[in-house]
C-alpha positions in Angstrom: 74.8 31.0 76.6 72.5 28.3 74.7 69.4 29.0 76.6 67.0 30.9 74.0 64.7 32.2 76.5 67.6 33.9 78.1 69.0 35.4 75.0 65.9 36.6 74.0 65.5 38.0 77.5 69.0 39.7 77.0 67.8 41.2 73.8 64.7 42.5 75.6 66.4 44.1 78.4 68.7 45.8 76.0 65.9 47.1 73.7 64.1 48.2 76.9 67.1 50.3 77.9 67.3 51.8 74.4 63.6 52.7 74.5 63.2 53.8 78.0 66.6 54.2 79.8 66.9 52.7 83.2 63.2 52.2 83.9 63.4 50.5 87.5 59.8 49.2 87.3 60.7 46.4 84.7 64.4 46.3 84.6 65.0 45.0 87.8 62.5 42.2 87.5 64.1 41.5 84.0 67.7 41.2 85.8 66.5 39.0 88.7 64.8 36.8 85.8 68.1 36.8 83.9 70.0 35.7 86.9 67.7 32.7 87.5 69.0 31.4 83.8 72.7 32.1 84.7 72.2 30.0 88.1 71.5 27.2 86.0 75.0 27.8 84.2 76.8 27.5 87.5 78.9 30.6 86.9 79.0 32.2 90.4 80.9 35.3 89.2 78.1 36.3 86.5 75.5 35.3 89.2 77.0 37.9 91.8 77.4 40.4 89.3 73.8 40.6 88.4 72.7 40.6 91.8 75.0 43.5 92.7 73.8 45.2 89.6 70.2 45.0 90.6 70.8 46.0 93.9 72.9 48.8 92.8 70.0 49.9 90.6 67.6 49.8 93.5 69.9 51.8 95.6 70.8 54.3 93.3 67.9 54.6 90.4 70.7 54.4 88.1 73.7 52.4 86.9 76.6 54.5 88.3 79.4 52.2 86.9 81.3 53.2 83.8 82.3 50.6 81.2 85.9 49.1 81.8 88.6 50.4 79.3 90.1 48.0 76.9 93.3 48.5 78.4 94.6 44.8 79.2 94.4 44.0 83.1 95.5 40.9 85.1 93.2 38.3 86.1 93.5 39.0 90.0 95.0 42.3 89.9 91.8 44.4 89.2 92.7 47.7 91.0 90.0 50.3 90.4 92.3 53.1 91.2 94.5 52.5 88.1 92.0 50.8 86.0 90.8 53.8 83.8 87.2 53.9 83.3 85.3 55.6 80.3 82.9 58.3 81.0 79.9 57.4 82.7 76.8 56.6 80.7 74.5 54.6 82.6 72.6 52.8 79.7 75.5 51.9 77.7 77.5 50.7 80.8 74.4 48.6 81.8 73.8 47.3 78.2 77.3 46.3 78.1 77.4 44.4 81.3 74.1 42.5 80.1 75.7 41.6 76.7 78.6 40.1 78.5 76.3 37.7 80.3 75.4 36.2 76.7 78.8 34.8 76.3 80.3 34.1 79.5 82.9 31.2 77.6 84.9 34.7 76.5 88.1 35.3 78.9 87.7 39.0 78.2 83.8 38.8 79.0 84.9 37.4 82.3 87.6 40.1 82.8 85.3 42.7 82.3 82.5 40.9 84.9 85.3 41.0 87.5 85.7 44.8 86.8 82.1 45.3 87.2 82.0 43.2 90.2 84.8 45.0 92.1 83.3 48.3 91.0 79.9 47.5 92.2 81.3 46.3 95.5 83.6 49.6 95.9 80.4 51.9 95.1 
């Protein structure tokens, strides 16, 4: 991502997560603002994942999706039942998701975003 405002917002979100954890008061607004920057990039997967993420946080007051494991997965064959997920740490998982948005040209990031999309839809 080349947008300096978006990168600064990503850093801010991650810093806030470190400082206060999942504080829905500001976090949801920050994710919505980040989503507007991603809309400009025309990456529908990232836009959807961010929307699903803030809707999930609104509904659950937390981020209950674990970080995907490093095991290789096929692009279209993401199966939540067979894809192992690490132990749940809501702050670390959300920080990882936000970090993925910073580099949408990386194929591994896109695969992990697909995992998050499926996990958020299935939750």
